[in-house]
N, C-alpha and C positions, 0 to 999 in steps of 0.2 A: 844624877845619871844622865849622860848625854842622850838626847833624842836619836832614835834610828833614822837614818837617811832614807827618804822615799826613793824607791827605784824609778829611773827615768826611762820612759817609753817614747821612742820617736817613730811616728808613722808617716811614711812616704805615700802621699795621695789622699785627697780629701773628697773622694766620691763616697758612695753609700757604705762601701766595705771599710773604708779608712774612718769614717765617721762613727760607725758601729763599734769598730774596734777601739776608739777613743773612748767611747762611752763606757764600754765593758771594762777596759783597762783601768780607767778612772775609778769605777766601782770596786775593782779589785785592789785600789790603794796605790796605784802608779801615778807619778807626775807625768803628765801626757803633753807632748808637742806634736803638732801635725804640720808636715812640710808639704807645700802644694805649689806646683809650678805655675798654676794659673790662679784659679779661684775655686772654692768648694762647689761641687756638683757642676762644674763647667764643661765636663766631658760627657761620658756615656750616661751618668746618673741624672743629668739634667735633660737628656733627650731620650727617655725611655717610655715604653708604653704603660709602666706601672702595675704589671700583672704580678701579683702574689698567688702563684697558681702551680698546681700539680698536673693539671688537666693533660698537658701535652707530652709529659714525661714518659719515656718507656720504663719498664721494670728495670731495676738495677740502682747503681749508687746515686744517680742524680735524682731519681724518684724518691728515694729514701731521704735524701737530703732535703728535697723540696717539702715533703711531708713535715720534716722537722722544722724547716724554714717558715711554713705556714703558721705551725704551732707557736713559734717565736713571736710572730707578729701578734698573735691573739693574746699571749701573755703580756706583751709590752702595751697593748691597747688596754687589757684588763687593769693593768697596774696604773693607767692614767698617762703614761709617757707618751703614747701615740693617740690620745684622745683627739678626734676630729680629723685625724689625718689618715687612719686605716679604715676603710670602708669594706665591711664583709659582705660577700655576696656570692652567687654561684657562677660557674662558667658552663655554657651550653655549647656542646660540640655537636655539629650539624652534619648530617648526611644528605646528598642531593641525588644519589642514584644507587642502583644495586650494589655496585662494587664498593662504593663508600660505606654503604650499609654494613657490609662484611667486615671492612676494616675497622669500623667504629664498634661493632659488636665485640671483635677480638680485643680492641683496646679497652672496652669497658670491663671485659673479664679480667684483664691484667691490672687495671686499677683496683677492682674490687678485691683481688687476690692480695694486693698490697695493703689492704685495710682502709682504702679511700672510700668515702661515703659517696655513692653514686645513685642516681635515679634514671631509668631509661623511659623515654617518652616515644610513643608511636605517633603517628600523624595527627590523629584526632586529639590526643591529649596534649601534645606539644603545642598545637596552634590555640589551645585554651589557656596555656600557661604563658607563652610568649606571643605578643600581639604583633600583627602587621608582618608577619613572616610570609615569604613567597609561598605559593600553593605548591611548588615543586619540592619544598624541603620535606624529606620522608620520615626522618627520625631523628632523635637527639639523646645524648648522654648528658645529664646534668651532673656536674662535679660540684658537689656542695661544700660549704664551709671555706671557700677561698676569699680572695679579696683584691683590693686595689689600693695603691699608694703612690703618691706623686713623689718622684725621687728627690727633687730639690728641697721639698718640704720636709721629708724624713731626714735628710742630711742636715739641715739646719736645726731641726729639733734635737737631733743627737749630739751635734756639736755643742749647742748652747748647754744642754744637760750635762755634757762631760766636764765643762769647765776648762777644756783644753786650750792651750795657746796655739793659734792657727797662724802659720806663716805663709802668706800669700806671695805669689810671684818669686818663689825660692826654688831653686834648682838644686838637685844633688849631683855632684860631679861623678861620684863613683861610691861603691860600698866595699871598698878594699882597705883593710888596716895596713898601715905604713909597714908593720914588721911581719906581715903576711901570717899573722896569727888567726886562730879560728873564732876570735871574738872581735866585735867592733865596738871600741870605746868612743870614737869620734866620727861624726859625719862631716865631710867636707862639702859645703854648699855655697851657693852665691851670696848668702848672708853671713858666711863665716863658719867656724867650727861649732858643732853641736855635740854635747855629751849624750851618750845613750848606754843604758844597760840592756835595752831590748830594742830592736829595730823591726818595724813591721812594713814590709814591701807591698803596698796596695795601690800601685801606681798605673794600673791598666796597661796601655801600650808602651809607657815609659818603663815598665818592668823589664822589657826584653833586653835592652842594652845592659841594664844593671846586672842582670842574671846571666847574660850571654846565651839567650835563648831566642834570638831573632828568628830563626827557622821554626820554632815551635809555637810562639805567640804571634798571632796575625790579626790585622784589623778586618773587621766584618761590619759592613754598613747596613742600617735598616732605614728606609724611608717611611714616613708616617703622614697622615693627614688629619686635619681638625675642621669640623663643619661649623656652621652657625648654630645657635641655640634653637632647639625645638623641644620644649618642655613636655608637651603631651605625647609626642613621639618617643622621647626618652623614657618617660615613665612606664611605657609598655614593655620595655625591656628589663626583666628582673636580674639580668646579670650580663656578663660579656658574651658574645657570640663568636664562635671559633669554627670556621670551615674545617671539615675533616681533611681537606687538602693541606691544612697547615702541618699535619703530622707527615705528610709526604714531603713538604717543603723542608722540614727539619731533617728528615733522612737523607735528603740530597745535598745538604750543606755540610757534611762532615768532611772527612779527609778526601773524599772522592770528588769534591767540587773543584771545578776548573778555576784557574785564575781569572778568567773572564766570565765565569757563571753568574747568573742571577736567577733567584727563585722568589715566588711570591707564596705567602700564606696568609689568608685573610682572617682578621680579627676586627670585630666591631664592638667598641667599648663605649657604653653610655656613661659619660662623665658627670660629676655631681654638678656641674655648671649647666647642665641641660644640653651640652654639646656632644657630639660623637667623635671619638678618636677611631680612625680607620688605618690599619696597618697590615702587613707591611712587607718590605723586601728584605732579602738576605744576600749581601753582594760582598765579594772579595776585593774591597778596596778601601782606602782610608780617605777618599774624596768625600767631603761632607755635602756636596751639592744634591739637589733634587731635580727631577726631570718630569717633563709633561707625560711621557710615555708610561712611566710608573704610576703616576697619578691617575691616569686615564684607566689603566688596567685595574687598579685597586678600587676605583669608584664604580667601574662596570660590575665587578665581582660583588661589591657591597650592595649595589642596587638589585642584582639578582637574587640576593637573600632577603633584603628588606626594601621593597620597591619604593616606599615613601622616602627613603633617603635620596631619591632622584629629585625631590621638591627643594632640597636645601642647597644653600651656597657653600662651597669650600672656602673657608677663610684662610687657611695657610697649609703649607707643607714644610716639613722639617726632616732632617736626617741626623741619626746619632751613629757614631762609630764605636763599636764595642770591641773588646779584646777577647778573641777566641783562641783555643788551642787546637792543635791538629787532630787530637783524639776526642774533642768534644767535652772534656772534663776539665774543671778549673784546677788550678794549683794552690792547694791549701796545706800547709804544714811547714815544718822547718826547712831551712835551705841546707843542702847537704854539705856546703862548704864551710858553714858557720855554725856556732853553737847558740848564738843569740839572735838570729835573723829568722823571722817567721814570714812566710811568702802567703798572699792571699789575692791572687789575681787570675785573669783568664776566664771569667764568668760568662762572656758573651751576653746573651739576652736574659740570664738568670740572676744577674747582680741584684736587682730589686728584690726578688724573692728570697735570695740567700744571703743578702748583706747582713741584716741582724744576727742571724744564726752564725755567720762567719765571724762577727765581732765576738760573740760568746766563745767561739773555739779558740780564737787568738788570745783572749784573756785567760782561758783555761791552760793553754800551752805555756804562756808566759809565767803562770803561777804554779805550774806542775800539777794541775789538776786534770781529771778525766774529762774527755770531750764527749759530746752527746751523739757523735755518729763515727763511724769506721772511716779513718782518713786514708787508709791504704790506697784506695782508687784514685785519690787526689794528691798523692805523694809528689812534691816537687822534683824529687830525685829521680823519677821514672824517665826524665829525658836527659839525665846526666848534666843537670845544671851546674855550671861552672863559674869560676870568678872572672871578672873582667881584668885585663891587664891594668896595672896602675899607670 
């Protein structure tokens, strides 16, 4: 009896979403090939803050997805796959004045109503839990059971575990079948033709031209800073610190944000190296440069929260350009123009948190199984995704 041919899955993009898709598709029995224009984790996944977090999400589809995303990390960590890479810890959202107290209290209620485990800390309790905070910090909401993961480490672990063939420096010309059918059997690339039964489009900004969504997918830059090591100071922070102003920053960067706008939302992250990651900006640009003005403001805000950070040297600044959508929700699901193309792109700053979950979803869609969340809010067809002309 002849052996059954394994179905071939081709993934375009080797960031965390593409790598997770490779892992879960391989587990589902697919023969997997990953096509990457540069190198794995060379774009947004390699320049991310590493937050695996629900804390800043508003009630709705993204919060629900983030809750499932954090749980996926916990499961993968418990299985041993992400051993040593996923660090579980809390996020502390901080208020510094009465207005922020009110915003934070309302947000805490929304998180709790969605089933997120939180703990509210008044001034006295907070300063006993988190060392070295400025005296002006009034209150905090501790979001428990979250975590941190370094993007390029997760990508490497998932790709190795998948056993997928990774084609670096390979560009896809288009995703149009020659006969204009609804199924793509061959991908035309700079490395030649590649056979596919299933195509996964996880190319971040590169997805726009392939889908014909240049006006929907847009670049959004975030600048981040890294300090020198300070182990004793680092040990006094039991989790990531997030200014309540971060919520306001996110609200200001959806469709209403101007093309020249720049918003700041402070996060102070104690890294396992003993350093601190401080971020970040949200800017409507694909320029990967950093600037002294952004660094100066971020450092000033960080020192206002944790004064002893002023004793440390800044070692480097870097920027990542993430792919956002005009309505703030990623594209996850089947491409409306094709029967065998699955889209997974437009995650902006949520790619690290949602990457492994999205890989599970991609494999479920490709295998005809139920998915763990409602995909209707993330439907790629909501913008009328079209084919590119051949």
